[in-house]
KOLTOR-917267 format. One line per 4 residues: for each residue z, y, x of C-alpha. Coordinates in steps of 0.2 Angstrom, whole numbers, plus 5000, padded with zeros to 4 digits. Layout:
# residues N
Z,Y,X; ...
***
This chain:
# residues 696
5052,5877,5974; 5053,5880,5990; 5043,5868,6003; 5054,5859,6016
5051,5862,6035; 5034,5853,6043; 5042,5838,6051; 5037,5837,6070
5020,5827,6065; 5015,5838,6050; 5018,5854,6065; 5006,5843,6077
4992,5841,6064; 4993,5858,6057; 4991,5864,6074; 4975,5854,6074
4968,5861,6059; 4972,5878,6064; 4959,5875,6080; 4946,5865,6068
4947,5881,6057; 4945,5897,6071; 4962,5899,6073; 4964,5909,6057
4972,5897,6045; 4987,5900,6035; 5000,5888,6042; 5010,5885,6023
4991,5882,6015; 4987,5870,6029; 5004,5862,6025; 5001,5861,6006
4985,5854,6009; 4992,5841,6023; 5004,5835,6009; 4993,5835,5996
4981,5822,6003; 4998,5812,6009; 4996,5817,6029; 4977,5812,6030
4971,5822,6045; 4953,5821,6039; 4955,5823,6021; 4965,5838,6023
4950,5846,6036; 4939,5842,6022; 4948,5849,6008; 4952,5864,6018
4933,5865,6021; 4930,5866,6003; 4942,5879,5999; 4955,5870,5993
4970,5882,5995; 4983,5868,5991; 4989,5874,5975; 4990,5863,5960
4988,5844,5957; 5000,5842,5972; 5013,5827,5973; 5028,5836,5965
5038,5824,5976; 5030,5826,5993; 5043,5837,5999; 5058,5825,5995
5062,5813,6007; 5058,5795,6005; 5073,5785,5996; 5083,5774,6007
5087,5755,6000; 5102,5752,5995; 5117,5743,6005; 5121,5731,5991
5108,5721,5983; 5105,5725,5964; 5111,5709,5953; 5098,5708,5937
5088,5723,5929; 5094,5739,5926; 5088,5740,5907; 5085,5727,5897
5067,5719,5898; 5055,5725,5883; 5050,5710,5873; 5033,5704,5875
5022,5712,5862; 5013,5698,5851; 4995,5697,5852; 4985,5703,5839
4968,5691,5834; 4954,5697,5827; 4950,5688,5814; 4934,5696,5808
4921,5687,5818; 4912,5671,5816; 4922,5656,5819; 4908,5647,5828
4908,5662,5841; 4915,5650,5857; 4913,5664,5870; 4926,5673,5859
4937,5659,5857; 4937,5655,5876; 4941,5675,5878; 4955,5675,5866
4963,5659,5873; 4960,5667,5891; 4970,5680,5885; 4983,5672,5878
4986,5664,5893; 5001,5669,5907; 4993,5676,5923; 5001,5680,5939
5001,5698,5945; 4988,5703,5957; 4993,5707,5974; 4984,5717,5984
4980,5716,6004; 4964,5712,6015; 4957,5694,6009; 4962,5679,6018
4944,5672,6016; 4931,5670,6030; 4918,5683,6030; 4901,5676,6023
4886,5679,6033; 4874,5679,6021; 4883,5696,6011; 4887,5705,6026
4878,5720,6027; 4876,5718,6044; 4876,5703,6054; 4890,5696,6055
4900,5693,6074; 4914,5680,6067; 4911,5662,6065; 4917,5655,6047
4929,5643,6053; 4937,5656,6067; 4953,5666,6063; 4949,5682,6055
4948,5698,6066; 4942,5687,6080; 4922,5690,6086; 4914,5673,6094
4914,5681,6111; 4933,5682,6108; 4936,5664,6101; 4924,5660,6115
4935,5666,6128; 4953,5659,6119; 4944,5642,6119; 4939,5646,6139
4958,5649,6143; 4966,5634,6130; 4955,5622,6141; 4960,5629,6158
4978,5628,6153; 4977,5609,6144; 4965,5605,6158; 4972,5587,6166
4968,5585,6185; 4965,5565,6183; 4952,5569,6172; 4943,5578,6183
4933,5562,6191; 4922,5560,6205; 4906,5556,6203; 4896,5547,6215
4878,5547,6216; 4867,5534,6220; 4859,5532,6238; 4842,5534,6232
4848,5551,6224; 4856,5558,6241; 4841,5559,6252; 4840,5577,6258
4824,5585,6255; 4817,5598,6267; 4829,5610,6272; 4840,5610,6256
4858,5613,6264; 4869,5598,6265; 4884,5598,6250; 4901,5593,6257
4912,5585,6245; 4929,5579,6243; 4936,5565,6232; 4950,5576,6226
4945,5591,6217; 4962,5601,6225; 4950,5602,6240; 4935,5608,6234
4940,5628,6240; 4943,5622,6258; 4926,5611,6258; 4917,5627,6252
4926,5639,6266; 4919,5625,6279; 4903,5624,6271; 4900,5643,6272
4907,5643,6291; 4891,5632,6296; 4879,5647,6288; 4887,5659,6298
4876,5659,6314; 4891,5664,6326; 4902,5652,6320; 4890,5638,6322
4885,5640,6341; 4901,5643,6345; 4907,5627,6339; 4890,5617,6344
4894,5625,6362; 4912,5618,6364; 4917,5602,6372; 4935,5597,6372
4943,5596,6390; 4947,5579,6398; 4964,5573,6399; 4973,5577,6416
4968,5567,6430; 4951,5561,6423; 4935,5566,6429; 4926,5581,6420
4908,5576,6423; 4909,5560,6411; 4896,5556,6401; 4908,5552,6388
4919,5565,6379; 4937,5558,6371; 4937,5567,6355; 4955,5573,6353
4966,5569,6338; 4981,5578,6337; 4984,5596,6340; 4973,5613,6338
4956,5605,6345; 4957,5590,6332; 4951,5603,6317; 4940,5610,6329
4932,5593,6334; 4931,5588,6316; 4921,5606,6313; 4909,5599,6327
4905,5583,6318; 4903,5589,6302; 4892,5604,6307; 4882,5593,6318
4879,5583,6303; 4876,5597,6290; 4863,5602,6303; 4854,5585,6308
4858,5571,6294; 4847,5568,6280; 4862,5565,6267; 4860,5578,6253
4880,5577,6253; 4893,5573,6265; 4912,5566,6261; 4925,5578,6270
4940,5566,6265; 4944,5562,6283; 4941,5579,6289; 4954,5585,6278
4967,5577,6287; 4964,5586,6303; 4965,5603,6292; 4982,5599,6283
4976,5608,6267; 4986,5612,6252; 4979,5606,6237; 4975,5616,6221
4985,5607,6209; 4989,5622,6197; 4977,5632,6188; 4989,5646,6188
4986,5646,6208; 4972,5659,6213; 4960,5649,6224; 4958,5665,6234
4974,5663,6242; 4975,5647,6245; 4956,5649,6254; 4964,5663,6264
4979,5653,6271; 4966,5639,6274; 4955,5651,6284; 4971,5660,6294
4976,5644,6299; 4956,5639,6305; 4954,5653,6313; 4969,5654,6325
4965,5634,6327; 4946,5638,6334; 4951,5653,6343; 4965,5645,6351
4955,5629,6356; 4939,5639,6361; 4951,5649,6374; 4961,5635,6380
4953,5619,6377; 4937,5621,6382; 4927,5612,6395; 4916,5625,6396
4927,5640,6397; 4939,5633,6413; 4944,5650,6417; 4950,5651,6400
4944,5668,6397; 4942,5675,6379; 4928,5669,6368; 4913,5679,6371
4899,5675,6358; 4880,5678,6355; 4876,5696,6354; 4874,5707,6338
4856,5718,6337; 4861,5736,6336; 4848,5746,6323; 4843,5760,6338
4835,5748,6351; 4840,5730,6345; 4848,5727,6364; 4862,5713,6365
4881,5716,6366; 4895,5704,6367; 4911,5703,6359; 4928,5695,6366
4931,5690,6346; 4923,5678,6335; 4936,5676,6319; 4951,5688,6320
4949,5709,6323; 4962,5718,6331; 4969,5732,6322; 4983,5746,6324
4987,5766,6322; 4971,5775,6328; 4982,5783,6343; 4990,5767,6350
4991,5763,6368; 4985,5746,6374; 5002,5741,6376; 5009,5747,6357
5018,5732,6346; 5009,5738,6332; 4994,5731,6336; 4991,5714,6327
4978,5703,6324; 4969,5700,6306; 4954,5687,6304; 4954,5691,6284
4954,5706,6275; 4962,5707,6260; 4955,5720,6245; 4962,5723,6230
4949,5725,6215; 4951,5737,6200; 4964,5748,6203; 4954,5764,6206
4936,5764,6196; 4930,5778,6209; 4931,5764,6223; 4927,5749,6213
4914,5743,6229; 4918,5736,6246; 4914,5751,6257; 4923,5764,6246
4939,5751,6245; 4941,5751,6263; 4940,5770,6266; 4954,5771,6252
4964,5760,6262; 4960,5766,6281; 4954,5784,6278; 4964,5790,6262
4960,5810,6256; 4973,5818,6267; 4978,5828,6251; 4986,5811,6245
4990,5804,6260; 4997,5816,6272; 5002,5806,6286; 4991,5809,6301
4992,5792,6307; 4976,5780,6301; 4974,5761,6303; 4958,5758,6312
4950,5743,6319; 4952,5743,6340; 4942,5728,6343; 4928,5720,6331
4925,5702,6329; 4911,5693,6325; 4913,5687,6309; 4923,5696,6294
4930,5689,6279; 4937,5699,6264; 4947,5691,6250; 4946,5700,6233
4960,5701,6226; 4960,5701,6205; 4974,5701,6192; 4979,5683,6187
4982,5689,6169; 4966,5688,6157; 4961,5704,6151; 4972,5713,6133
4968,5703,6117; 4965,5716,6106; 4953,5708,6091; 4964,5715,6078
4959,5732,6082; 4941,5727,6086; 4944,5733,6106; 4935,5723,6118
4939,5724,6137; 4925,5725,6148; 4927,5722,6166; 4916,5730,6181
4906,5722,6193; 4914,5724,6211; 4900,5728,6222; 4897,5720,6240
4883,5726,6249; 4872,5712,6257; 4874,5724,6274; 4888,5734,6278
4893,5746,6294; 4909,5746,6301; 4909,5759,6313; 4917,5772,6302
4935,5761,6303; 4934,5759,6320; 4943,5768,6333; 4928,5772,6345
4921,5782,6329; 4936,5790,6323; 4936,5805,6328; 4915,5808,6323
4921,5797,6307; 4934,5809,6302; 4923,5826,6306; 4910,5817,6295
4923,5815,6280; 4931,5830,6281; 4912,5838,6278; 4909,5826,6263
4926,5830,6255; 4922,5849,6257; 4903,5845,6249; 4913,5834,6233
4924,5850,6231; 4909,5859,6228; 4902,5847,6217; 4917,5849,6206
4917,5868,6207; 4899,5867,6198; 4903,5855,6186; 4915,5866,6179
4903,5880,6181; 4891,5870,6171; 4903,5866,6157; 4911,5883,6156
4892,5889,6153; 4889,5875,6140; 4904,5874,6131; 4917,5885,6123
4932,5878,6115; 4926,5863,6113; 4909,5865,6107; 4891,5867,6112
4888,5883,6114; 4868,5878,6119; 4869,5870,6104; 4875,5884,6093
4863,5898,6099; 4848,5884,6096; 4856,5885,6079; 4857,5903,6077
4838,5904,6083; 4833,5891,6070; 4839,5901,6057; 4830,5918,6061
4814,5908,6064; 4815,5897,6048; 4828,5902,6036; 4831,5922,6039
4821,5932,6023; 4818,5950,6025; 4814,5953,6007; 4800,5964,6012
4813,5976,6021; 4806,5984,6038; 4821,5986,6043; 4827,5967,6040
4813,5963,6047; 4814,5971,6063; 4832,5965,6064; 4828,5948,6062
4812,5949,6074; 4826,5958,6088; 4838,5945,6085; 4825,5930,6087
4819,5938,6105; 4838,5940,6112; 4843,5922,6105; 4826,5915,6115
4831,5926,6130; 4849,5919,6131; 4844,5903,6128; 4831,5902,6141
4843,5911,6154; 4859,5897,6150; 4846,5886,6153; 4839,5889,6170
4858,5894,6175; 4860,5875,6169; 4846,5867,6178; 4850,5877,6194
4868,5871,6194; 4860,5853,6191; 4850,5853,6205; 4864,5858,6217
4874,5847,6211; 4861,5831,6214; 4858,5839,6232; 4876,5841,6235
4880,5824,6229; 4866,5815,6240; 4872,5824,6256; 4887,5820,6253
4885,5802,6249; 4874,5801,6264; 4885,5809,6276; 4892,5794,6286
4875,5788,6285; 4870,5794,6302; 4866,5783,6319; 4881,5787,6327
4890,5776,6314; 4878,5763,6312; 4881,5752,6329; 4891,5737,6320
4878,5730,6306; 4887,5716,6299; 4876,5705,6285; 4882,5693,6273
4881,5676,6276; 4891,5669,6261; 4900,5671,6243; 4911,5659,6236
4916,5662,6217; 4929,5656,6204; 4922,5654,6185; 4941,5656,6181
4944,5639,6175; 4952,5624,6184; 4943,5608,6193; 4928,5606,6205
4913,5610,6195; 4921,5629,6192; 4920,5634,6211; 4905,5638,6219
4896,5646,6235; 4881,5656,6239; 4875,5654,6257; 4860,5662,6267
4851,5648,6275; 4832,5652,6283; 4830,5668,6275; 4834,5660,6259
4851,5659,6247; 4855,5643,6241; 4868,5640,6228; 4881,5624,6228
4891,5619,6214; 4898,5602,6219; 4884,5591,6226; 4871,5603,6216
4863,5612,6230; 4850,5624,6223; 4839,5638,6231; 4843,5654,6221
4827,5659,6214; 4822,5677,6203; 4819,5677,6185; 4811,5692,6184
4801,5702,6198; 4818,5706,6206; 4824,5699,6221; 4835,5684,6222
4847,5692,6232; 4852,5703,6215; 4860,5686,6208; 4872,5685,6222
4877,5702,6224; 4881,5705,6205; 4887,5689,6200; 4898,5692,6184
4904,5675,6181; 4923,5674,6177; 4925,5693,6176; 4932,5690,6158
4946,5678,6165; 4952,5689,6180; 4940,5679,6192; 4925,5681,6197
4918,5681,6217; 4933,5680,6229; 4928,5676,6247; 4916,5685,6256
4910,5681,6275; 4900,5693,6284; 4896,5691,6304; 4887,5704,6315
4866,5705,6313; 4857,5695,6323; 4837,5694,6324; 4830,5682,6310
4824,5669,6326; 4844,5669,6331; 4848,5667,6314; 4837,5652,6312
4837,5644,6328; 4846,5626,6328; 4861,5624,6336; 4864,5616,6355
4873,5601,6349; 4878,5588,6362; 4868,5574,6365; 4881,5560,6361
4882,5569,6343; 4864,5570,6340; 4863,5552,6345; 4878,5548,6332
4868,5558,6318; 4853,5549,6320; 4859,5532,6321; 4867,5535,6305
4852,5541,6296; 4845,5526,6303; 4858,5515,6293; 4856,5527,6278
4839,5522,6278; 4841,5506,6279; 4851,5504,6266; 4839,5513,6253
4827,5503,6243; 4810,5500,6250; 4799,5513,6240; 4812,5526,6243
4814,5524,6260; 4795,5526,6264; 4796,5540,6258; 4809,5548,6268
4803,5558,6283; 4816,5561,6298; 4812,5577,6305; 4822,5575,6320
4817,5567,6338; 4820,5549,6345; 4838,5548,6353; 4840,5553,6369
4850,5539,6374; 4850,5519,6369; 4857,5519,6352; 4869,5505,6357
4879,5517,6365; 4879,5531,6351; 4895,5535,6342; 4894,5535,6326
4904,5547,6311; 4913,5543,6298; 4906,5560,6290; 4888,5552,6285
4893,5537,6275; 4903,5539,6261; 4921,5530,6263; 4920,5517,6249
4904,5510,6258; 4910,5511,6275; 4926,5512,6285; 4928,5523,6299
4927,5514,6316; 4945,5512,6325; 4936,5516,6341; 4922,5528,6345
4913,5514,6357; 4914,5502,6340; 4899,5499,6329; 4899,5506,6312
4898,5492,6298; 4888,5494,6287; 4888,5479,6276; 4894,5480,6258
***
């Protein structure tokens, strides 16, 4: 009987089998063996290796097409059913054999036909050949990690915002310890993201000093030399004044936490009210509005800037001579095309750079992602126009955009999705993206691409040397050498012995030559790769260093305790989760910075670090220096500190030390603020000249 032609799938399998057998396999034989084993490629390959030709014991119906179902249902059996045979009972045994009686009784009972398929019982870890990775109570096929992720997603989607209560600590537990940073807490968890952004900005020295040096311009017609400053209650100056009060309290107050409920009114904050919303998007819009208000106010409503010049802030330290330079921008940089004229309408301002994470595995770090966007490979992006930073700013922030949907759920087939950590450095040089360095950076990138192309060619050469037809050439040569060294026998034949010796020496020489060539290629690859990686690390492109100041993280769930931040303060990293502020300490001998730079929290839920704040590098002395707060603000904070101490239990108050100096002016004229005492204890004064009521 002539076999039916091979189906497309069978033809593809025959090609695979032919390749496995060295290209000398008869297609007809391959088809017979393949069909003999029900198109199981692995079994067919094993059978061919064992010499099976596919003849005999084949399925006589393998060549027939499968039968299709009838269009109409068949009613009743086609042939009469056979009468069940009457059981034959052996009565030759003893009557008192109870076991036999039970067996006979069981054989006479009707049983349900057996069903075949996977067991629906949960696996018993005690009988597992390897430790079980599935809980007895969980669904079949789900590992413990996958069940935990499923529960986390379910908990996030079913989260009730009304259940996220604001935990108020007793006064004695709100005493600030030493230089521990102060936490900012809103009563509503929907404003937590904004509080963390404000909190992070305090630890950027350029922002802290710029806000501390600012004072609002007096009303028209009033004396600009008056000692009392009238705080703005509307317009762009209102949020800046609020930041000024908050920052002064964060520096001088002796409370471990500050309420920001009143501050939220000045910033018009959008609440985070939906678990499907990304807090990074809300943070971006909040920061964008805040940056505009700050820069607008520092220029147009600044008592210390009567000429309304652009903001000039503290200098940064260059890597060559540590000389001081100045910039006109605090929070927003200016960018545009590299050949744009100063009055080009395409030039725009930007305060936060959006960086997409996870799209390109080769650009899974901050600098590579920026390079892929601002300086792509000309072969992939032929347009000669490039975006560059025209005027840098003191502060630059990045929003890391991650996908909203959770990773694919492949528990049924045993696959798991791992997400790599997106790398962001503790310091980054932005010179390669600036207009002033455009030509030099392009030359360096062109040279780098040539080096990387050489690396690819060497890798291809090494692969062709060590592999042929998907086989390890070196391993095959070593197997042959092993044969001539330990297996081959000369049978006392001198010619055979000489042949074995000759082949052994020849194989040894070939193997040594291949190894030497492979080692030489690998050495060249390593050298060229190192040269390419350091191509942009030259002094000319390392003049604008930015240091990491803060990182804000989302663990993927919803609520105030699922957003937290890392901030650097006086040489140490601190972690803030709601009201808890703890120093980031190393668990091992590794530096504590590693936990800040490699936090993997929330990655399995499509979350993780989402907001990075960098600012120009300054000396450690400038970074740790206290900001020049106005005397009236310092007096107000010191006055509130005294009120707070008086409310503490005597045994606690006796142990509290206020490191701040005595007020520089009489306490009666001090202006307390509503940020240091909780709103349910003290109502904010209606007038800045009115003393704060501290009675219960």
